[in-house]
N, CA, C, O and the ligand as a Tripos MOL2 file, in Angstrom:
@<TRIPOS>MOLECULE
protein
  261   259    66     0     0
PROTEIN
NO_CHARGES

@<TRIPOS>ATOM
      1 N           0.8160   -1.2050    0.0040 N.3       1 MET1
      2 CA         -0.0130   -0.0410   -0.0210 C.3       1 MET1
      3 C           0.8720    1.2060   -0.0560 C.2       1 MET1
      4 O           1.9000    1.2610    0.6180 O.2       1 MET1
      5 N           0.4810    2.1710   -0.8190 N.am      2 THR2
      6 CA          1.3250    3.3990   -0.8970 C.3       2 THR2
      7 C           0.4380    4.5970   -0.3470 C.2       2 THR2
      8 O          -0.6250    4.9160   -0.8800 O.2       2 THR2
      9 N           0.9330    5.1860    0.6890 N.am      3 PRO3
     10 CA          0.1940    6.4010    1.2630 C.3       3 PRO3
     11 C           0.2860    7.4870    0.2650 C.2       3 PRO3
     12 O           1.2790    7.5910   -0.4550 O.2       3 PRO3
     13 N          -0.7800    8.3500    0.1920 N.am      4 ARG4
     14 CA         -0.7830    9.5040   -0.6770 C.3       4 ARG4
     15 C           0.0830   10.6110   -0.0610 C.2       4 ARG4
     16 O           0.3060   10.6450    1.1500 O.2       4 ARG4
     17 N           0.5660   11.5160   -0.9290 N.am      5 GLY5
     18 CA          1.3300   12.6660   -0.4980 C.3       5 GLY5
     19 C           2.7630   12.3480   -0.2280 C.2       5 GLY5
     20 O           3.3260   11.4460   -0.8480 O.2       5 GLY5
     21 N           3.3640   13.0550    0.6720 N.am      6 GLU6
     22 CA          4.7610   12.8680    1.0010 C.3       6 GLU6
     23 C           5.0470   11.5210    1.5690 C.2       6 GLU6
     24 O           4.3560   11.0660    2.4790 O.2       6 GLU6
     25 N           6.0550   10.8720    1.0490 N.am      7 PRO7
     26 CA          6.4560    9.5730    1.7030 C.3       7 PRO7
     27 C           7.0020    9.7800    3.0900 C.2       7 PRO7
     28 O           7.6740   10.7740    3.3650 O.2       7 PRO7
     29 N           6.7190    8.8650    3.9380 N.am      8 LEU8
     30 CA          7.2120    9.0240    5.3130 C.3       8 LEU8
     31 C           8.6990    9.0230    5.4670 C.2       8 LEU8
     32 O           9.2710    9.7430    6.2860 O.2       8 LEU8
     33 N           9.3270    8.1770    4.6380 N.am      9 VAL9
     34 CA         10.7290    8.0770    4.6400 C.3       9 VAL9
     35 C          11.2870    8.4130    3.2970 C.2       9 VAL9
     36 O          11.0880    7.6840    2.3260 O.2       9 VAL9
     37 N          11.9760    9.5040    3.2380 N.am     10 LYS10
     38 CA         12.5720    9.9410    1.9300 C.3      10 LYS10
     39 C          13.8960    9.2090    1.7070 C.2      10 LYS10
     40 O          14.5890    8.7740    2.6270 O.2      10 LYS10
     41 N          14.1710    9.1140    0.4750 N.am     11 LYS11
     42 CA         15.2970    8.2670    0.0760 C.3      11 LYS11
     43 C          16.6180    8.8770    0.6470 C.2      11 LYS11
     44 O          17.5530    8.1430    0.9650 O.2      11 LYS11
     45 N          16.6750   10.2000    0.7670 N.am     12 ASP12
     46 CA         17.9320   10.8180    1.2020 C.3      12 ASP12
     47 C          17.9580   10.9990    2.7060 C.2      12 ASP12
     48 O          18.7980   11.7210    3.2440 O.2      12 ASP12
     49 N          17.0760   10.3690    3.3440 N.am     13 MET13
     50 CA         17.1450   10.4280    4.8630 C.3      13 MET13
     51 C          17.9280    9.3240    5.4420 C.2      13 MET13
     52 O          18.0070    8.2290    4.8850 O.2      13 MET13
     53 N          18.5130    9.6060    6.5660 N.am     14 THR14
     54 CA         19.3250    8.5280    7.1910 C.3      14 THR14
     55 C          19.0130    8.5130    8.6420 C.2      14 THR14
     56 O          18.5990    9.5320    9.1940 O.2      14 THR14
     57 N          19.1920    7.4080    9.2780 N.am     15 THR15
     58 CA         18.9090    7.3080   10.6930 C.3      15 THR15
     59 C          20.1960    7.3550   11.5430 C.2      15 THR15
     60 O          21.1230    6.5660   11.3560 O.2      15 THR15
     61 N          20.2090    8.3060   12.4750 N.am     16 ASP16
     62 CA         21.3450    8.4270   13.4650 C.3      16 ASP16
     63 C          21.2580    7.0910   14.3070 C.2      16 ASP16
     64 O          20.2700    6.8300   14.9920 O.2      16 ASP16
     65 N          22.3260    6.2910   14.2130 N.am     17 PRO17
     66 CA         22.2720    4.9980   14.9440 C.3      17 PRO17
     67 C          22.3550    5.1170   16.4520 C.2      17 PRO17
     68 O          22.0140    4.1880   17.1850 O.2      17 PRO17
     69 N          22.8210    6.2900   16.9090 N.am     18 VAL18
     70 CA         23.0240    6.5280   18.3170 C.3      18 VAL18
     71 C          21.6670    6.9490   19.0110 C.2      18 VAL18
     72 O          21.2200    6.3270   19.9750 O.2      18 VAL18
     73 N          21.0710    7.9990   18.4800 N.am     19 CYS19
     74 CA         19.8350    8.4650   19.1100 C.3      19 CYS19
     75 C          18.6060    8.0740   18.3620 C.2      19 CYS19
     76 O          17.4920    8.3090   18.8310 O.2      19 CYS19
     77 N          18.7790    7.4760   17.1980 N.am     20 GLY20
     78 CA         17.6520    6.9570   16.4600 C.3      20 GLY20
     79 C          16.8190    7.9410   15.7290 C.2      20 GLY20
     80 O          15.7540    7.6000   15.2140 O.2      20 GLY20
     81 N          17.2800    9.1710   15.6700 N.am     21 ARG21
     82 CA         16.5700   10.1670   14.9310 C.3      21 ARG21
     83 C          16.6670   10.0440   13.3660 C.2      21 ARG21
     84 O          17.7260    9.7200   12.8300 O.2      21 ARG21
     85 N          15.5720   10.3020   12.6830 N.am     22 MET22
     86 CA         15.6180   10.3110   11.2530 C.3      22 MET22
     87 C          16.1640   11.7260   10.8480 C.2      22 MET22
     88 O          15.6800   12.7720   11.2810 O.2      22 MET22
     89 N          17.1790   11.6580   10.0070 N.am     23 LEU23
     90 CA         17.8480   12.9830    9.6720 C.3      23 LEU23
     91 C          17.7860   13.2070    8.1640 C.2      23 LEU23
     92 O          18.0480   12.3120    7.3600 O.2      23 LEU23
     93 N          17.4440   14.3820    7.8360 N.am     24 THR24
     94 CA         17.5650   14.8410    6.4730 C.3      24 THR24
     95 C          18.9620   15.1790    6.1680 C.2      24 THR24
     96 O          19.7490   15.2980    7.1070 O.2      24 THR24
     97 N          19.3720   15.3520    4.9100 N.am     25 ALA25
     98 CA         20.7280   15.7250    4.5990 C.3      25 ALA25
     99 C          21.1730   17.0170    5.3540 C.2      25 ALA25
    100 O          22.3330   17.1490    5.7430 O.2      25 ALA25
    101 N          20.2490   17.9300    5.5420 N.am     26 ASP26
    102 CA         20.5830   19.1950    6.1530 C.3      26 ASP26
    103 C          20.8840   18.9940    7.6970 C.2      26 ASP26
    104 O          21.5940   19.7730    8.3330 O.2      26 ASP26
    105 N          20.3110   17.9360    8.2070 N.am     27 GLN27
    106 CA         20.4290   17.7280    9.6710 C.3      27 GLN27
    107 C          21.7110   16.9000    9.9560 C.2      27 GLN27
    108 O          22.1750   16.8470   11.0950 O.2      27 GLN27
    109 N          22.2420   16.2940    8.9700 N.am     28 VAL28
    110 CA         23.4040   15.5020    9.2550 C.3      28 VAL28
    111 C          24.7010   16.4250    9.3440 C.2      28 VAL28
    112 O          25.1280   17.0910    8.4010 O.2      28 VAL28
    113 N          25.2400   16.3670   10.5680 N.am     29 LYS29
    114 CA         26.4420   17.2160   10.9050 C.3      29 LYS29
    115 C          27.7470   16.3680   10.7120 C.2      29 LYS29
    116 O          28.8030   16.9080   10.3800 O.2      29 LYS29
    117 N          27.6430   15.1160   10.9160 N.am     30 HIS30
    118 CA         28.8320   14.3020   10.7830 C.3      30 HIS30
    119 C          28.4830   13.0570    9.9790 C.2      30 HIS30
    120 O          27.3840   12.5090   10.0670 O.2      30 HIS30
    121 N          29.4810   12.6340    9.1830 N.am     31 ARG31
    122 CA         29.2650   11.3150    8.4810 C.3      31 ARG31
    123 C          30.4660   10.5370    8.8410 C.2      31 ARG31
    124 O          31.5530   11.0660    9.0730 O.2      31 ARG31
    125 N          30.2200    9.1350    8.8850 N.am     32 TYR32
    126 CA         31.2880    8.2120    9.2590 C.3      32 TYR32
    127 C          30.9890    6.9430    8.5020 C.2      32 TYR32
    128 O          29.8710    6.4270    8.5060 O.2      32 TYR32
    129 N          32.0880    6.4290    7.8150 N.am     33 THR33
    130 CA         31.9660    5.2090    7.1450 C.3      33 THR33
    131 C          32.6080    4.1030    7.9380 C.2      33 THR33
    132 O          33.7700    4.1770    8.3390 O.2      33 THR33
    133 N          31.8260    3.0840    8.1490 N.am     34 TRP34
    134 CA         32.3050    2.0050    8.9640 C.3      34 TRP34
    135 C          31.8280    0.6990    8.3300 C.2      34 TRP34
    136 O          30.6370    0.4860    8.1000 O.2      34 TRP34
    137 N          32.7760   -0.1350    8.0680 N.am     35 ARG35
    138 CA         32.5250   -1.4490    7.3760 C.3      35 ARG35
    139 C          31.7130   -1.2480    6.0810 C.2      35 ARG35
    140 O          30.7770   -1.9960    5.8000 O.2      35 ARG35
    141 N          32.1000   -0.2060    5.2920 N.am     36 GLY36
    142 CA         31.5830    0.0230    4.0860 C.3      36 GLY36
    143 C          30.2150    0.6750    4.0620 C.2      36 GLY36
    144 O          29.6170    0.8550    3.0010 O.2      36 GLY36
    145 N          29.7100    1.0380    5.2760 N.am     37 GLU37
    146 CA         28.3830    1.6310    5.4230 C.3      37 GLU37
    147 C          28.6020    3.0320    5.9490 C.2      37 GLU37
    148 O          29.3870    3.2380    6.8750 O.2      37 GLU37
    149 N          27.8990    4.0140    5.3550 N.am     38 THR38
    150 CA         28.0210    5.3570    5.7900 C.3      38 THR38
    151 C          26.9180    5.7200    6.7190 C.2      38 THR38
    152 O          25.7460    5.5170    6.4010 O.2      38 THR38
    153 N          27.2660    6.2710    7.8980 N.am     39 PHE39
    154 CA         26.2870    6.6100    8.8890 C.3      39 PHE39
    155 C          26.2690    8.1300    9.0400 C.2      39 PHE39
    156 O          27.2970    8.7830    8.8610 O.2      39 PHE39
    157 N          25.1270    8.6850    9.3630 N.am     40 GLY40
    158 CA         24.9900   10.0900    9.5920 C.3      40 GLY40
    159 C          24.6190   10.4190   11.0380 C.2      40 GLY40
    160 O          23.8610    9.6970   11.6850 O.2      40 GLY40
    161 N          25.1480   11.4750   11.5010 N.am     41 PHE41
    162 CA         24.9170   11.8890   12.9100 C.3      41 PHE41
    163 C          24.4090   13.3340   12.9800 C.2      41 PHE41
    164 O          24.8190   14.1700   12.1750 O.2      41 PHE41
    165 N          23.5290   13.6310   13.9280 N.am     42 ASP42
    166 CA         23.0120   14.9450   14.0140 C.3      42 ASP42
    167 C          23.8250   15.8530   14.9600 C.2      42 ASP42
    168 O          23.5940   17.0610   15.0200 O.2      42 ASP42
    169 N          24.7500   15.2720   15.6720 N.am     43 SER43
    170 CA         25.6220   16.0770   16.5800 C.3      43 SER43
    171 C          26.9830   15.3620   16.7850 C.2      43 SER43
    172 O          27.1610   14.1620   16.5760 O.2      43 SER43
    173 N          27.9100   16.2250   17.2120 N.am     44 ASN44
    174 CA         29.2580   15.6830   17.4860 C.3      44 ASN44
    175 C          29.1820   14.6660   18.6110 C.2      44 ASN44
    176 O          29.9610   13.7140   18.6560 O.2      44 ASN44
    177 N          28.2400   14.8760   19.5150 N.am     45 TRP45
    178 CA         28.1080   13.8840   20.6380 C.3      45 TRP45
    179 C          27.7700   12.4890   20.1040 C.2      45 TRP45
    180 O          28.4140   11.5020   20.4600 O.2      45 TRP45
    181 N          26.7740   12.4280   19.2650 N.am     46 CYS46
    182 CA         26.3850   11.1480   18.7010 C.3      46 CYS46
    183 C          27.5150   10.5160   17.8980 C.2      46 CYS46
    184 O          27.7640    9.3130   17.9620 O.2      46 CYS46
    185 N          28.1620   11.3430   17.1700 N.am     47 PHE47
    186 CA         29.3480   10.9240   16.4000 C.3      47 PHE47
    187 C          30.3610   10.3110   17.2770 C.2      47 PHE47
    188 O          30.8500    9.2210   16.9780 O.2      47 PHE47
    189 N          30.7240   10.9810   18.4030 N.am     48 GLN48
    190 CA         31.7670   10.4960   19.2910 C.3      48 GLN48
    191 C          31.3220    9.1480   19.9690 C.2      48 GLN48
    192 O          32.1190    8.2330   20.1740 O.2      48 GLN48
    193 N          30.0520    9.0960   20.2840 N.am     49 GLN49
    194 CA         29.5370    7.8410   20.8970 C.3      49 GLN49
    195 C          29.6990    6.7010   19.9630 C.2      49 GLN49
    196 O          30.0900    5.6040   20.3630 O.2      49 GLN49
    197 N          29.4100    6.9390   18.7460 N.am     50 PHE50
    198 CA         29.5110    5.8500   17.7540 C.3      50 PHE50
    199 C          30.9240    5.3850   17.5260 C.2      50 PHE50
    200 O          31.2070    4.1880   17.5610 O.2      50 PHE50
    201 N          31.8020    6.3140   17.2970 N.am     51 ILE51
    202 CA         33.1970    5.9130   16.9450 C.3      51 ILE51
    203 C          33.9330    5.2790   18.1280 C.2      51 ILE51
    204 O          34.9750    4.6480   17.9550 O.2      51 ILE51
    205 N          33.3890    5.4530   19.3080 N.am     52 GLN52
    206 CA         34.0080    4.8500   20.4600 C.3      52 GLN52
    207 C          33.6350    3.3340   20.4930 C.2      52 GLN52
    208 O          34.4450    2.5100   20.9170 O.2      52 GLN52
    209 N          32.4600    2.9970   20.0640 N.am     53 ASP53
    210 CA         32.0580    1.6350   20.1040 C.3      53 ASP53
    211 C          31.0200    1.3200   19.0330 C.2      53 ASP53
    212 O          29.8520    1.0860   19.3450 O.2      53 ASP53
    213 N          31.4250    1.3140   17.8330 N.am     54 PRO54
    214 CA         30.4760    1.1070   16.6790 C.3      54 PRO54
    215 C          29.6640   -0.1290   16.7990 C.2      54 PRO54
    216 O          28.4740   -0.1150   16.4870 O.2      54 PRO54
    217 N          30.2820   -1.2440   17.2570 N.am     55 GLU55
    218 CA         29.6750   -2.5040   17.3720 C.3      55 GLU55
    219 C          28.3160   -2.4390   18.1090 C.2      55 GLU55
    220 O          27.3180   -3.0430   17.7150 O.2      55 GLU55
    221 N          28.3580   -1.6650   19.1980 N.am     56 SER56
    222 CA         27.1450   -1.5620   20.0640 C.3      56 SER56
    223 C          26.0340   -0.8860   19.4200 C.2      56 SER56
    224 O          24.8880   -1.0680   19.8300 O.2      56 SER56
    225 N          26.2980   -0.0810   18.3930 N.am     57 TYR57
    226 CA         25.1800    0.6710   17.6980 C.3      57 TYR57
    227 C          24.7620    0.0870   16.3940 C.2      57 TYR57
    228 O          23.7210    0.4390   15.8400 O.2      57 TYR57
    229 N          25.5940   -0.8300   15.8890 N.am     58 HIS58
    230 CA         25.2690   -1.3940   14.6140 C.3      58 HIS58
    231 C          24.2450   -2.5090   14.7680 C.2      58 HIS58
    232 O          24.5140   -3.4680   15.4910 O.2      58 HIS58
    233 N          23.1120   -2.4330   14.1380 N.am     59 GLU59
    234 CA         22.1180   -3.4160   14.3330 C.3      59 GLU59
    235 C          22.3900   -4.5990   13.3050 C.2      59 GLU59
    236 O          22.5440   -4.4110   12.0980 O.2      59 GLU59
    237 N          22.4280   -5.7600   13.8870 N.am     60 THR60
    238 CA         22.6630   -6.9260   13.0670 C.3      60 THR60
    239 C          21.4910   -7.8390   13.2530 C.2      60 THR60
    240 O          21.0250   -8.0470   14.3730 O.2      60 THR60
    241 N          20.9990   -8.3980   12.1410 N.am     61 ASP61
    242 CA         19.8540   -9.2630   12.1940 C.3      61 ASP61
    243 C          20.2830  -10.7510   12.6230 C.2      61 ASP61
    244 O          19.5000  -11.5210   13.1800 O.2      61 ASP61
    245 N          21.5140  -11.0470   12.3260 N.am     62 GLU62
    246 CA         21.9680  -12.3710   12.6430 C.3      62 GLU62
    247 C          23.3950  -12.3510   12.9730 C.2      62 GLU62
    248 O          24.0960  -11.4100   12.6010 O.2      62 GLU62
    249 N          23.8840  -13.3620   13.6730 N.am     63 ARG63
    250 CA         25.2820  -13.4120   14.0100 C.3      63 ARG63
    251 C          26.0090  -14.3330   13.0310 C.2      63 ARG63
    252 O          25.4450  -15.3100   12.5390 O.2      63 ARG63
    253 N          27.2860  -13.9980   12.7560 N.am     64 ASP64
    254 CA         28.0430  -14.7830   11.7630 C.3      64 ASP64
    255 C          28.9440  -15.8450   12.3770 C.2      64 ASP64
    256 O          29.8400  -16.3900   11.7320 O.2      64 ASP64
    257 N          28.6670  -16.1170   13.6560 N.am     65 ASP65
    258 CA         29.6340  -17.0470   14.3450 C.3      65 ASP65
    259 C          29.0930  -18.4440   14.3230 C.2      65 ASP65
    260 O          29.7320  -19.3620   14.8360 O.2      65 ASP65
    261 ZN         21.9460   11.7900   17.2510 Zn       66 ZN66
@<TRIPOS>BOND
     1     1     2 1
     2     2     3 1
     3     3     4 2
     4     3     5 am
     5     5     6 1
     6     6     7 1
     7     7     8 2
     8     7     9 am
     9     9    10 1
    10    10    11 1
    11    11    12 2
    12    11    13 am
    13    13    14 1
    14    14    15 1
    15    15    16 2
    16    15    17 am
    17    17    18 1
    18    18    19 1
    19    19    20 2
    20    19    21 am
    21    21    22 1
    22    22    23 1
    23    23    24 2
    24    23    25 am
    25    25    26 1
    26    26    27 1
    27    27    28 2
    28    27    29 am
    29    29    30 1
    30    30    31 1
    31    31    32 2
    32    31    33 am
    33    33    34 1
    34    34    35 1
    35    35    36 2
    36    35    37 am
    37    37    38 1
    38    38    39 1
    39    39    40 2
    40    39    41 am
    41    41    42 1
    42    42    43 1
    43    43    44 2
    44    43    45 am
    45    45    46 1
    46    46    47 1
    47    47    48 2
    48    47    49 am
    49    49    50 1
    50    50    51 1
    51    51    52 2
    52    51    53 am
    53    53    54 1
    54    54    55 1
    55    55    56 2
    56    55    57 am
    57    57    58 1
    58    58    59 1
    59    59    60 2
    60    59    61 am
    61    61    62 1
    62    62    63 1
    63    63    64 2
    64    63    65 am
    65    65    66 1
    66    66    67 1
    67    67    68 2
    68    67    69 am
    69    69    70 1
    70    70    71 1
    71    71    72 2
    72    71    73 am
    73    73    74 1
    74    74    75 1
    75    75    76 2
    76    75    77 am
    77    77    78 1
    78    78    79 1
    79    79    80 2
    80    79    81 am
    81    81    82 1
    82    82    83 1
    83    83    84 2
    84    83    85 am
    85    85    86 1
    86    86    87 1
    87    87    88 2
    88    87    89 am
    89    89    90 1
    90    90    91 1
    91    91    92 2
    92    91    93 am
    93    93    94 1
    94    94    95 1
    95    95    96 2
    96    95    97 am
    97    97    98 1
    98    98    99 1
    99    99   100 2
   100    99   101 am
   101   101   102 1
   102   102   103 1
   103   103   104 2
   104   103   105 am
   105   105   106 1
   106   106   107 1
   107   107   108 2
   108   107   109 am
   109   109   110 1
   110   110   111 1
   111   111   112 2
   112   111   113 am
   113   113   114 1
   114   114   115 1
   115   115   116 2
   116   115   117 am
   117   117   118 1
   118   118   119 1
   119   119   120 2
   120   119   121 am
   121   121   122 1
   122   122   123 1
   123   123   124 2
   124   123   125 am
   125   125   126 1
   126   126   127 1
   127   127   128 2
   128   127   129 am
   129   129   130 1
   130   130   131 1
   131   131   132 2
   132   131   133 am
   133   133   134 1
   134   134   135 1
   135   135   136 2
   136   135   137 am
   137   137   138 1
   138   138   139 1
   139   139   140 2
   140   139   141 am
   141   141   142 1
   142   142   143 1
   143   143   144 2
   144   143   145 am
   145   145   146 1
   146   146   147 1
   147   147   148 2
   148   147   149 am
   149   149   150 1
   150   150   151 1
   151   151   152 2
   152   151   153 am
   153   153   154 1
   154   154   155 1
   155   155   156 2
   156   155   157 am
   157   157   158 1
   158   158   159 1
   159   159   160 2
   160   159   161 am
   161   161   162 1
   162   162   163 1
   163   163   164 2
   164   163   165 am
   165   165   166 1
   166   166   167 1
   167   167   168 2
   168   167   169 am
   169   169   170 1
   170   170   171 1
   171   171   172 2
   172   171   173 am
   173   173   174 1
   174   174   175 1
   175   175   176 2
   176   175   177 am
   177   177   178 1
   178   178   179 1
   179   179   180 2
   180   179   181 am
   181   181   182 1
   182   182   183 1
   183   183   184 2
   184   183   185 am
   185   185   186 1
   186   186   187 1
   187   187   188 2
   188   187   189 am
   189   189   190 1
   190   190   191 1
   191   191   192 2
   192   191   193 am
   193   193   194 1
   194   194   195 1
   195   195   196 2
   196   195   197 am
   197   197   198 1
   198   198   199 1
   199   199   200 2
   200   199   201 am
   201   201   202 1
   202   202   203 1
   203   203   204 2
   204   203   205 am
   205   205   206 1
   206   206   207 1
   207   207   208 2
   208   207   209 am
   209   209   210 1
   210   210   211 1
   211   211   212 2
   212   211   213 am
   213   213   214 1
   214   214   215 1
   215   215   216 2
   216   215   217 am
   217   217   218 1
   218   218   219 1
   219   219   220 2
   220   219   221 am
   221   221   222 1
   222   222   223 1
   223   223   224 2
   224   223   225 am
   225   225   226 1
   226   226   227 1
   227   227   228 2
   228   227   229 am
   229   229   230 1
   230   230   231 1
   231   231   232 2
   232   231   233 am
   233   233   234 1
   234   234   235 1
   235   235   236 2
   236   235   237 am
   237   237   238 1
   238   238   239 1
   239   239   240 2
   240   239   241 am
   241   241   242 1
   242   242   243 1
   243   243   244 2
   244   243   245 am
   245   245   246 1
   246   246   247 1
   247   247   248 2
   248   247   249 am
   249   249   250 1
   250   250   251 1
   251   251   252 2
   252   251   253 am
   253   253   254 1
   254   254   255 1
   255   255   256 2
   256   255   257 am
   257   257   258 1
   258   258   259 1
   259   259   260 2
@<TRIPOS>SUBSTRUCTURE
     1 MET1         2 RESIDUE 1 A MET
     2 THR2         6 RESIDUE 1 A THR
     3 PRO3        10 RESIDUE 1 A PRO
     4 ARG4        14 RESIDUE 1 A ARG
     5 GLY5        18 RESIDUE 1 A GLY
     6 GLU6        22 RESIDUE 1 A GLU
     7 PRO7        26 RESIDUE 1 A PRO
     8 LEU8        30 RESIDUE 1 A LEU
     9 VAL9        34 RESIDUE 1 A VAL
    10 LYS10       38 RESIDUE 1 A LYS
    11 LYS11       42 RESIDUE 1 A LYS
    12 ASP12       46 RESIDUE 1 A ASP
    13 MET13       50 RESIDUE 1 A MET
    14 THR14       54 RESIDUE 1 A THR
    15 THR15       58 RESIDUE 1 A THR
    16 ASP16       62 RESIDUE 1 A ASP
    17 PRO17       66 RESIDUE 1 A PRO
    18 VAL18       70 RESIDUE 1 A VAL
    19 CYS19       74 RESIDUE 1 A CYS
    20 GLY20       78 RESIDUE 1 A GLY
    21 ARG21       82 RESIDUE 1 A ARG
    22 MET22       86 RESIDUE 1 A MET
    23 LEU23       90 RESIDUE 1 A LEU
    24 THR24       94 RESIDUE 1 A THR
    25 ALA25       98 RESIDUE 1 A ALA
    26 ASP26      102 RESIDUE 1 A ASP
    27 GLN27      106 RESIDUE 1 A GLN
    28 VAL28      110 RESIDUE 1 A VAL
    29 LYS29      114 RESIDUE 1 A LYS
    30 HIS30      118 RESIDUE 1 A HIS
    31 ARG31      122 RESIDUE 1 A ARG
    32 TYR32      126 RESIDUE 1 A TYR
    33 THR33      130 RESIDUE 1 A THR
    34 TRP34      134 RESIDUE 1 A TRP
    35 ARG35      138 RESIDUE 1 A ARG
    36 GLY36      142 RESIDUE 1 A GLY
    37 GLU37      146 RESIDUE 1 A GLU
    38 THR38      150 RESIDUE 1 A THR
    39 PHE39      154 RESIDUE 1 A PHE
    40 GLY40      158 RESIDUE 1 A GLY
    41 PHE41      162 RESIDUE 1 A PHE
    42 ASP42      166 RESIDUE 1 A ASP
    43 SER43      170 RESIDUE 1 A SER
    44 ASN44      174 RESIDUE 1 A ASN
    45 TRP45      178 RESIDUE 1 A TRP
    46 CYS46      182 RESIDUE 1 A CYS
    47 PHE47      186 RESIDUE 1 A PHE
    48 GLN48      190 RESIDUE 1 A GLN
    49 GLN49      194 RESIDUE 1 A GLN
    50 PHE50      198 RESIDUE 1 A PHE
    51 ILE51      202 RESIDUE 1 A ILE
    52 GLN52      206 RESIDUE 1 A GLN
    53 ASP53      210 RESIDUE 1 A ASP
    54 PRO54      214 RESIDUE 1 A PRO
    55 GLU55      218 RESIDUE 1 A GLU
    56 SER56      222 RESIDUE 1 A SER
    57 TYR57      226 RESIDUE 1 A TYR
    58 HIS58      230 RESIDUE 1 A HIS
    59 GLU59      234 RESIDUE 1 A GLU
    60 THR60      238 RESIDUE 1 A THR
    61 ASP61      242 RESIDUE 1 A ASP
    62 GLU62      246 RESIDUE 1 A GLU
    63 ARG63      250 RESIDUE 1 A ARG
    64 ASP64      254 RESIDUE 1 A ASP
    65 ASP65      258 RESIDUE 1 A ASP
    66 ZN66       261 GROUP 0 **** ****
């Protein structure tokens, strides 16, 4: 089903993995590429939290062990 009007999630939006906010390109203050994936952050605080321990913020559906 496709809702009318503006889509809820735009293609250029990204989710801050630390605080969970949906960010537009304008709201992204920091970008960081980790394991080939680029993450966007709305603040330096979120960015610092992520780079200290990316594993704890990266959502994985399954484990590879
Ligand atoms: Zn954030």
